[in-house]
C-alpha positions as CSV (number, residue, x, y, z in Angstrom):
1,M,105.8,98.6,70.0
2,P,105.9,98.1,73.7
3,L,102.6,97.0,75.8
4,I,101.3,100.1,77.9
5,A,100.1,98.7,81.4
6,P,96.3,99.9,82.5
7,S,95.9,102.5,84.7
8,A,99.6,103.9,84.3
9,D,100.4,107.3,86.3
10,S,102.9,109.6,84.9
11,R,106.1,107.6,85.4
12,E,104.6,104.4,83.9
13,Y,104.2,107.0,80.9
14,L,107.2,108.0,80.5
15,L,108.9,104.3,81.0
16,N,106.7,103.7,78.1
17,L,107.6,106.4,76.0
18,R,111.1,105.3,76.0
19,R,110.2,102.1,75.4
20,L,108.3,103.6,72.1
21,F,111.6,105.2,71.4
22,A,113.8,102.6,71.3
23,L,111.8,99.8,69.3
24,R,110.6,102.9,66.5
25,W,114.2,102.8,65.6
26,A,114.0,99.0,64.5
27,M,110.8,100.3,62.9
28,L,112.4,102.8,61.4
29,A,115.3,100.4,60.3
30,A,113.1,97.7,59.1
31,M,111.0,100.2,56.9
32,A,114.2,101.5,55.0
33,L,115.2,98.0,54.2
34,L,111.7,97.4,52.0
35,V,112.2,100.6,50.8
36,V,115.2,99.8,49.7
37,V,114.4,95.7,49.4
38,A,111.3,95.6,47.5
39,P,111.2,97.5,44.5
40,P,113.8,95.5,42.8
41,L,113.0,91.9,44.5
42,I,109.3,92.1,43.2
43,G,110.3,94.1,40.3
44,I,108.0,97.6,41.5
45,E,109.2,101.0,40.8
46,L,108.3,103.5,44.0
47,P,108.8,106.5,45.4
48,R,112.0,105.7,47.1
49,L,113.0,109.6,47.5
50,V,110.4,110.8,48.9
51,M,109.3,108.0,51.0
52,F,113.0,108.2,52.4
53,A,112.2,111.6,53.1
54,I,109.1,110.4,55.2
55,L,111.6,108.2,57.4
56,L,114.0,110.5,58.1
57,V,111.2,113.0,59.3
58,V,110.2,110.6,62.2
59,A,113.6,109.8,62.8
60,L,114.5,113.3,63.5
61,L,110.9,113.6,65.4
62,N,111.9,110.2,67.2
63,G,115.9,111.3,68.2
64,F,114.5,114.8,69.7
65,G,111.6,113.0,71.4
66,Q,113.9,110.4,73.0
67,W,116.6,113.5,74.1
68,Q,113.4,115.0,75.9
69,A,112.4,111.7,77.5
70,A,115.9,111.2,78.6
71,R,115.6,114.4,80.6
72,S,112.3,114.0,81.6
73,R,111.1,112.5,85.0
74,D,107.8,111.9,84.2
75,A,104.9,112.3,81.3
76,S,101.2,112.0,80.0
77,A,99.0,110.9,78.4
78,N,99.0,113.4,76.2
79,E,102.6,112.5,75.0
80,L,102.1,108.9,74.7
81,C,99.0,110.0,72.4
82,S,100.7,112.3,70.3
83,Q,103.5,109.8,69.3
84,L,101.2,106.9,69.0
85,L,99.2,109.3,65.9
86,I,102.8,110.1,64.5
87,D,103.2,106.5,64.0
88,I,99.9,106.9,62.4
89,V,100.3,109.7,60.1
90,A,104.1,108.4,59.0
91,L,102.7,104.8,58.1
92,S,99.5,106.6,56.3
93,A,102.3,108.4,54.2
94,L,104.1,105.5,53.6
95,M,101.4,103.5,52.2
96,F,99.8,106.2,50.0
97,F,103.2,105.9,47.9
98,S,102.7,102.5,48.0
99,G,99.5,101.1,46.5
100,G,97.2,102.9,49.8
101,A,94.6,100.3,51.1
102,T,95.5,97.9,48.4
103,N,98.6,97.5,50.1
104,P,98.3,94.3,52.6
105,L,100.7,96.3,55.3
106,V,97.9,98.6,55.7
107,S,96.8,97.0,58.5
108,L,99.9,98.3,60.4
109,L,97.9,101.1,61.1
110,L,95.8,98.6,64.2
111,P,98.9,98.4,66.0
112,P,98.4,101.7,67.5
113,V,95.2,101.6,68.3
114,A,95.8,98.1,70.0
115,I,98.2,100.1,72.1
116,A,96.5,102.9,72.8
117,A,93.3,100.4,74.3
118,L,95.9,99.1,76.6
119,G,97.3,102.5,78.3
120,L,95.1,105.2,77.4
121,P,91.9,107.2,79.0
122,Q,89.0,106.3,76.8
123,R,88.9,110.0,75.2
124,L,92.6,109.8,73.8
125,V,91.5,105.7,72.3
126,L,88.4,107.1,70.4
127,L,90.9,109.9,69.4
128,V,93.8,107.3,67.9
129,G,91.0,104.9,66.9
130,S,89.2,107.5,64.6
131,T,92.3,108.9,63.5
132,A,93.1,104.9,62.4
133,V,90.0,104.3,60.8
134,V,90.4,108.0,58.6
135,A,93.4,106.7,57.8
136,Y,92.4,103.5,56.3
137,S,89.2,105.3,54.2
138,L,91.2,108.1,52.8
139,L,93.9,105.4,51.5
140,M,91.1,103.7,50.1
141,L,90.2,106.9,48.0
142,Y,93.7,109.0,47.7
143,Y,96.8,106.8,46.6
144,L,99.2,106.1,44.2
145,P,98.8,102.7,42.8
146,L,101.9,100.1,42.3
147,P,102.6,99.8,38.7
148,I,101.4,96.4,38.1
149,A,100.0,95.4,34.4
150,D,99.8,91.5,35.2
151,A,96.6,90.2,37.1
152,A,98.1,87.0,38.4
153,R,101.1,88.5,39.8
154,A,99.5,91.3,41.7
155,T,97.3,88.9,43.2
156,Q,100.2,86.9,44.1
157,L,101.8,89.3,45.6
158,H,99.2,90.4,47.3
159,L,99.2,87.9,49.2
160,I,102.7,87.2,50.1
161,G,101.7,90.7,51.8
162,M,98.7,89.4,53.8
163,W,100.5,86.9,54.7
164,L,103.3,89.2,55.8
165,T,101.0,90.9,58.0
166,F,99.1,88.0,59.2
167,T,102.4,86.9,60.4
168,V,103.5,90.0,62.2
169,S,99.5,90.9,63.9
170,A,99.9,86.6,65.1
171,L,103.3,87.2,66.8
172,L,102.2,91.0,68.0
173,I,99.1,89.2,69.6
174,A,100.8,86.3,71.3
175,W,103.9,89.6,72.8
176,I,101.1,91.2,74.1
177,I,98.8,88.3,75.6
178,L,102.2,87.2,76.9
179,R,103.1,90.4,78.3
180,M,99.9,91.4,79.9
181,T,99.7,88.2,81.7
182,R,103.5,89.0,83.2
183,L,101.8,92.4,84.3
184,I,98.6,91.0,85.6
185,R,100.3,88.7,88.0
186,Q,102.8,90.9,88.8
187,R,100.3,93.5,89.8
188,D,98.6,90.1,91.7
189,A,101.9,89.7,93.6
190,E,102.6,93.1,94.7
191,L,99.1,93.9,96.0
192,A,99.0,90.2,98.0
193,T,102.8,92.2,99.6
194,A,100.7,95.3,100.1
195,R,98.1,93.3,102.2
196,E,100.5,91.6,104.0
197,Q,102.6,94.5,104.7
198,A,99.1,96.4,105.8
199,L,98.1,93.5,107.7
200,R,101.2,93.1,109.2
201,D,101.6,97.1,109.8
202,E,98.1,96.8,111.8
203,R,99.2,94.2,114.2
204,I,102.8,96.4,114.8
205,T,100.7,99.9,115.3
206,A,98.3,97.8,117.8
207,M,101.4,96.0,119.7
208,G,102.7,99.8,119.8
209,T,99.4,100.8,121.5
210,L,99.5,98.4,124.0
211,A,103.0,99.2,124.9
212,A,102.6,102.8,125.6
213,G,99.7,101.8,128.0
214,A,102.1,99.2,129.9
215,A,104.6,101.6,129.9
216,H,102.2,104.6,131.9
217,E,100.6,101.5,133.9
218,L,104.3,100.7,134.9
219,G,105.3,103.8,136.0
220,T,103.7,103.7,139.5
221,P,105.4,100.2,140.2
222,L,108.9,101.3,139.3
223,A,108.1,104.4,141.5
224,T,107.5,102.0,144.2
225,M,110.5,99.8,143.9
226,A,112.6,103.0,143.5
227,L,111.3,104.4,146.7
228,I,111.6,101.0,148.7
229,L,115.5,100.2,147.6
230,G,115.9,104.0,148.6
231,E,114.8,103.2,151.7
232,L,116.3,99.7,151.9
233,A,119.8,101.3,151.0
234,G,119.7,104.1,153.5
235,D,119.6,101.0,156.2
236,E,123.1,100.5,158.2
237,R,122.4,97.4,159.8
238,L,122.9,95.5,155.5
239,P,126.1,94.2,154.9
240,A,128.7,95.3,152.2
241,D,127.2,92.5,149.4
242,A,123.5,93.2,150.0
243,R,124.3,96.8,149.1
244,D,126.3,96.0,146.2
245,D,123.2,94.0,145.2
246,L,120.7,96.7,145.9
247,G,123.2,99.3,143.9
248,L,122.7,97.2,140.4
249,L,119.2,96.9,141.2
250,R,118.5,100.5,141.6
251,Q,120.5,100.4,138.4
252,Q,118.3,98.0,136.8
253,V,115.0,100.1,138.1
254,A,116.5,103.8,136.9
255,A,117.5,102.0,133.3
256,C,114.0,100.6,133.0
257,K,112.1,104.1,133.9
258,T,114.6,105.0,131.4
259,I,113.2,103.0,128.6
260,I,109.8,103.7,129.9
261,T,109.8,107.2,129.4
262,G,111.6,106.9,125.9
263,L,108.7,105.1,125.0
264,S,105.8,107.2,126.4
265,R,107.8,110.0,125.1
266,R,107.8,108.3,121.6
267,A,104.5,107.4,121.4
268,G,102.9,110.8,121.9
269,A,104.4,113.9,120.4
270,E,107.9,113.1,119.4
271,R,108.2,113.0,115.7
272,L,109.9,110.3,114.3
273,E,111.1,112.4,111.3
274,D,113.0,114.4,113.8
275,T,116.2,112.4,113.9
276,H,119.8,113.4,114.5
277,A,122.6,112.0,111.8
278,Q,125.2,110.5,113.6
279,A,129.3,108.4,112.5
280,V,127.3,105.3,112.3
281,D,130.3,103.4,114.1
282,Q,130.2,105.8,117.0
283,W,126.6,105.0,117.2
284,L,126.9,101.5,117.2
285,D,129.5,101.4,119.5
286,E,127.2,103.3,122.4
287,L,124.2,101.4,121.5
288,R,126.3,98.2,122.7
289,C,127.3,100.1,125.7
290,Q,124.3,101.4,126.4
291,W,123.0,97.8,126.1
292,Q,125.8,96.0,128.0
293,S,125.0,98.5,131.0
294,L,121.1,97.1,131.0
295,R,122.1,93.7,130.8
296,P,125.8,93.9,132.7
297,T,125.7,89.8,132.4
298,A,126.2,89.7,128.7
299,S,129.2,90.8,126.8
300,S,130.3,91.9,123.3
301,R,132.8,92.5,120.9
302,L,132.7,95.1,118.3
303,Q,134.7,95.1,114.7
304,V,134.8,97.3,111.9
305,L,135.6,95.9,109.0
306,S,135.5,99.4,107.1
307,Q,138.5,101.2,106.8
308,D,137.5,104.5,105.0
309,A,135.1,106.8,106.5
310,A,132.1,105.9,108.5
311,P,128.6,107.1,106.7
312,R,126.6,109.4,108.9
313,L,123.1,107.5,109.5
314,A,119.6,109.2,110.5
315,I,119.3,107.7,113.3
316,D,115.9,106.7,114.2
317,P,114.5,105.3,117.3
318,R,113.1,101.9,115.6
319,L,116.2,101.5,113.9
320,E,118.0,101.3,117.5
321,Q,115.3,99.0,119.4
322,A,115.3,96.8,115.9
323,L,119.1,96.8,117.2
324,L,118.4,96.0,121.0
325,N,116.0,93.4,120.2
326,L,118.7,91.1,118.3
327,L,121.2,91.5,121.0
328,N,119.1,90.8,123.4
329,N,118.0,87.9,121.2
330,A,121.6,87.1,121.0
331,A,122.7,87.4,124.7
332,N,119.9,84.7,125.7
333,A,120.7,82.2,123.2
334,S,124.3,81.8,124.6
335,P,126.6,83.0,127.5
336,L,129.7,83.5,124.9
337,P,130.2,87.2,123.7
338,V,128.0,88.4,121.0
339,D,130.5,89.5,118.0
340,I,128.9,92.7,116.1
341,R,131.0,93.4,112.8
342,L,129.9,96.9,111.0
343,S,130.7,97.7,107.5
344,W,130.1,99.7,105.1
345,T,129.9,100.9,101.1
346,R,128.9,103.4,99.2
347,Q,125.3,102.7,99.1
348,R,124.7,100.7,102.0
349,I,125.5,99.9,105.6
350,E,125.9,96.1,107.2
351,I,125.6,95.2,110.6
352,E,126.1,91.4,111.8
353,I,125.0,90.0,115.0
354,R,126.4,86.7,115.7
355,D,126.2,84.2,118.7
356,R,127.6,80.9,119.7
357,G,124.2,79.8,120.8
358,P,122.2,76.8,118.9
359,G,121.2,78.7,115.9
360,F,117.7,79.9,114.4
361,P,114.8,77.3,114.3
362,D,113.8,75.9,110.9
363,E,110.5,78.2,111.1
364,V,112.5,81.1,112.0
365,L,114.8,80.8,109.5
366,R,111.7,80.2,106.5
367,L,109.3,83.3,108.2
368,C,112.0,85.3,108.3
369,G,110.1,88.0,110.7
370,R,107.5,88.2,108.1
371,Q,104.7,87.6,110.6
372,K,104.5,86.5,114.9
373,L,106.2,83.3,116.0
374,P,104.8,80.9,118.4
375,G,105.7,81.8,122.1
376,H,108.9,80.6,123.7
377,D,110.6,80.8,127.2
378,G,112.0,83.9,128.1
379,G,110.0,85.8,124.7
380,F,106.4,86.1,122.9
381,G,107.6,85.9,119.7
382,V,107.4,89.2,118.5
383,G,110.9,90.8,118.4
384,L,111.8,89.9,115.3
385,L,108.7,90.9,114.0
386,L,109.2,94.1,115.2
387,T,112.6,94.2,114.2
388,S,112.0,93.3,110.5
389,S,109.4,95.9,110.1
390,A,111.2,98.7,111.8
391,L,113.5,97.7,109.1
392,G,111.1,97.4,106.3
393,Q,110.2,101.0,107.1
394,L,113.5,102.5,107.1
395,G,114.0,100.8,103.8
396,G,116.8,98.0,105.2
397,E,116.4,94.4,105.2
398,L,116.9,91.5,107.4
399,Q,118.7,88.3,106.7
400,L,119.0,85.2,108.8
401,S,121.3,82.4,108.6
402,N,123.2,79.9,110.6
403,P,126.5,79.7,109.9
404,A,128.3,76.3,108.8
405,D,130.4,76.3,112.1
406,G,127.6,77.2,114.3
407,G,125.2,79.7,115.9
408,A,122.9,82.1,114.3
409,L,123.8,85.4,112.5
410,A,121.3,88.2,112.0
411,R,122.2,90.4,109.0
412,I,121.0,94.1,108.8
413,L,121.3,96.0,105.6
414,L,120.7,99.7,105.3
415,P,120.8,102.0,102.8
416,I,122.5,105.1,102.4
417,E,121.0,108.4,102.1
418,K,122.4,110.1,98.9
419,K,122.0,114.0,99.4
């Protein structure tokens, strides 16, 4: 029988119900084998037809319950409790026709109680335990005795049955403790991961607040710069090459103002869930062109590897910023063109960004965006942290590696939402 995790929610109840239904088939098969083999083996007559009828009724109930559980999305504690009560009633009926409380296998009434104690609320545990106690008590008074005239043989058979019950109980207890220990360790690991994610999200939120404040404060100096550049552009004494440089500066200042305006809007009233869907290849190419307009000295190549129709992706500002962070890192690492490769399957989208620089340091590969890196020339070590956090919130994943032929490779894996 399955182990029920403490504090199980409806999905856990359903999972354990399905396990119970599956493992009950093995229990029914073992009971049927005992009913067939035991009488001729030990020379004792049992009402096998009645016992087979009991097993058949339980099998029908198990099949119906398994069919219902396969169609359900959740379950309750009452449903699991009712199945454990069915086990107690069925075992009690079999014990009634095979010696009652004198049958050493009567101790098999205990596992349902143990399972209830591990996973059900207190009131249901009391119900299951009381039912088992009442069933055992009744079997001490009402049962069909086994037709054994030889007292010595009866004692020997009883000892053999006690050994069998002890063996089954020992194996069950060991299995329960091992599984319980594994579940506790797994839960501790999940809690540690959740605490780490909460701390990381807290840092990201703080960074977002500071970024919104910085965007507000940078608006004034950028407006001043744009005004001065406009006045300089109107100066007829400037040579042609200086005018070209002024045009480039005005373009970059306008791009900075656009970025800051978008940042302020996202930090304010814009809802991140109000996103639009777009074909992923078209979106990535537009984002690449936008990035190159912000970095005229950088270059990139986009290669689409998949041949079938491109899936539509809900465009989220966090995803765009994550891609821009990786593209900037790649352009900073090497003056050679950045290679961007896009592919997809029915389940996910894969975007690879590769540069020809020195590769990721070992510390970056080890942390892989899980926490802030030490500052370096041209950066503060938070780009990969922001990128990894954004992708994690969107259900994606960031993988970093250094290919054997040089450079650095950042791989983004994004799930495709099923409609």
